[in-house]
C-alpha positions in Angstrom: 0.0 0.0 0.0 1.3 3.4 -0.9 1.5 5.6 2.2 3.1 9.0 2.2 5.2 9.4 5.4 2.9 11.9 7.0 0.0 9.5 6.8 1.9 6.4 8.1 0.9 5.2 11.6 3.7 3.3 13.3 2.0 3.1 16.7 1.4 -0.6 17.0 -0.9 -0.4 20.0 -3.1 2.0 18.1 -3.1 -0.2 15.0 -3.9 -3.3 17.0 -6.9 -1.6 18.6 -8.0 -0.5 15.1 -7.8 -4.1 13.8 -9.7 -5.4 16.9 -12.5 -2.8 16.3 -12.6 -3.3 12.5 -12.0 -7.1 12.3 -14.3 -7.8 9.4 -11.6 -7.7 6.7 -10.7 -9.0 3.3 -8.3 -11.9 2.8 -6.5 -11.8 -0.5 -4.2 -14.5 -2.0 -2.8 -15.5 -5.4 -5.2 -17.2 -7.8 -5.2 -18.0 -11.5 -5.7 -15.9 -13.5 -7.0 -13.3 -10.9 -6.3 -12.8 -7.2 -8.9 -14.4 -4.8 -10.6 -12.3 -2.1 -12.9 -13.3 0.7 -14.7 -11.0 3.2 -14.5 -12.6 6.6 -13.8 -11.8 10.3 -10.0 -11.9 10.9 -9.3 -11.8 14.6 -6.0 -10.5 16.1 -4.6 -13.1 18.5 -1.2 -14.2 19.8 0.7 -17.4 19.2 2.4 -19.6 21.8 5.5 -17.3 21.5 3.5 -14.2 22.1 3.7 -12.9 18.5 0.7 -11.3 16.8 -1.2 -13.4 14.4 -4.6 -13.3 12.6 -7.0 -16.2 12.9 -10.1 -16.9 10.7 -12.0 -19.5 8.8 -13.7 -19.9 5.4 -16.4 -22.3 4.2 -15.1 -25.5 2.4 -17.6 -24.6 -0.3 -15.4 -21.5 -1.0 -12.6 -22.5 -3.4 -10.3 -19.9 -2.0 -9.1 -22.3 0.7 -7.8 -24.7 -1.9 -4.9 -22.2 -2.6 -3.8 -22.0 1.1 -1.2 -24.7 1.0 0.3 -23.9 -2.4 0.0 -20.1 -2.0 0.4 -19.3 1.7 1.5 -15.7 1.2 -1.6 -13.6 1.9 -2.7 -10.0 2.3 -5.4 -9.0 4.8 -7.0 -5.6 4.5 -8.9 -3.8 7.2 -11.0 -0.7 6.4 -12.1 2.0 8.8 -14.1 5.2 8.5 -13.7 7.2 5.4 -15.2 10.5 4.0 -15.1 12.8 1.1 -13.3 16.1 1.9 -14.5 19.1 -0.1 -11.8 21.6 -1.0 -14.5 24.3 -0.5 -13.6 23.8 3.2 -10.0 25.0 2.7 -8.8 28.6 3.0 -6.9 28.3 -0.3 -8.0 26.7 -3.6 -7.1 23.0 -3.9 -8.6 19.8 -5.3 -11.0 17.7 -3.1 -9.7 14.5 -1.5 -10.7 11.6 0.7 -9.8 11.0 4.3 -9.6 7.4 5.5 -8.0 4.8 7.8 -6.8 1.4 6.4 -4.5 -1.3 7.5 -2.8 -3.9 5.2 -1.1 -7.0 6.8 1.1 -9.3 4.8 1.8 -12.8 6.2 2.0 -16.5 5.8 -1.1 -18.6 6.3 -1.2 -22.0 7.9 -4.3 -24.3 8.1 -5.4 -25.1 11.6 -6.3 -28.5 13.0 -9.8 -29.2 14.3 -8.9 -28.5 18.0 -7.3 -25.2 17.2 -10.2 -24.2 15.0 -12.7 -24.9 17.7 -10.7 -22.7 20.1 -10.8 -19.8 17.7 -14.5 -20.3 17.1 -15.2 -20.3 20.8 -13.2 -17.0 21.2 -15.0 -15.5 18.2 -18.5 -16.2 19.4 -17.7 -15.2 23.0 -16.3 -11.8 21.7 -19.4 -10.9 19.7 -22.0 -12.4 22.0 -20.8 -10.7 25.2 -23.1 -7.7 24.8 -26.1 -9.7 23.6 -29.2 -9.9 25.8 -29.2 -13.7 25.5 -25.7 -14.6 24.6 -25.0 -18.1 23.2 -22.1 -20.3 23.9 -20.9 -22.9 21.4 -20.5 -25.4 24.2 -24.3 -25.3 24.6 -25.1 -26.0 21.0 -26.2 -29.5 20.0 -23.8 -32.0 18.4 -26.0 -31.8 15.3 -25.5 -28.1 15.0 -21.8 -28.3 15.8 -21.3 -30.8 13.0 -21.4 -27.7 10.7 -17.8 -27.1 11.8 -16.8 -29.9 9.5 -17.8 -27.5 6.7 -15.2 -24.9 7.4 -11.4 -24.5 7.2 -9.6 -22.6 9.9 -6.3 -20.9 9.6 -3.8 -18.6 11.3 -1.6 -16.0 9.6 1.9 -15.3 10.9 2.2 -11.5 10.5 5.3 -10.4 8.5 4.4 -6.8 7.7 1.9 -4.2 8.9 1.2 -1.0 6.9 -1.2 1.5 8.4 -2.5 4.5 6.6 -4.3 7.2 8.6 -5.0 9.9 6.1 -6.7 12.6 8.2 -5.8 16.0 6.6 -2.3 16.0 8.1 -0.5 19.1 6.7 -3.7 21.1 6.7 -3.6 22.3 10.3 -5.1 25.7 9.6 -8.0 24.0 7.7 -8.6 21.2 10.2 -11.2 22.9 12.5 -13.3 23.8 9.4 -13.0 20.3 7.9 -14.1 18.8 11.2 -17.0 21.3 11.5 -18.2 20.5 8.0 -17.9 16.7 8.6 -20.1 17.1 11.7 -22.8 18.8 9.6 -23.2 15.7 7.4 -25.9 13.2 8.3 -24.7 10.3 6.2 -21.8 8.0 5.8 -19.0 7.9 8.3 -18.3 11.6 8.5 -18.7 11.7 12.3 -16.2 8.8 12.7 -13.7 10.6 10.5 -14.1 13.8 12.5 -13.6 11.8 15.7 -10.4 10.3 14.3 -9.2 13.7 13.2 -9.7 15.1 16.7 
């Protein structure tokens, strides 16, 4: 991902938090003739050595997984808030642009065994059920329902590179208050979230 230096975020704690909050990502790997991409939750975790990894799963009906062993090099993309920025909000004439947050992670994928897969599924469901009025637990589901696990392929990705772009009008310090004010006036999209990130 092309990132001008002023937009690069090297604060790993901040980037980790972003990934945790925006875990529905895109997994991309080499295909023939085109790259393959799947939209799935990709959860940040740690391996037995304490290193950051991503874990996820895909349906066996999805042919993407059949490339995992032969093409283990993958790219995971996480998108955050984004918004159009009108140059009418600037003090001086300029072209419009777009503010956004995005993280790209490059790594090597490894297929999980059934026991490891079940551990990741329990953690995934517990994370997203915790605020439910009537949270479910996988351990309480029937054996018949849990047989559906046979229809998925779990994996972990050893992280090799992290590239984080936080393009939030850096270099336009005199225009920032006006940009934030105008974003707050909008009632659609992610304008408020972009204004929050800018602040």
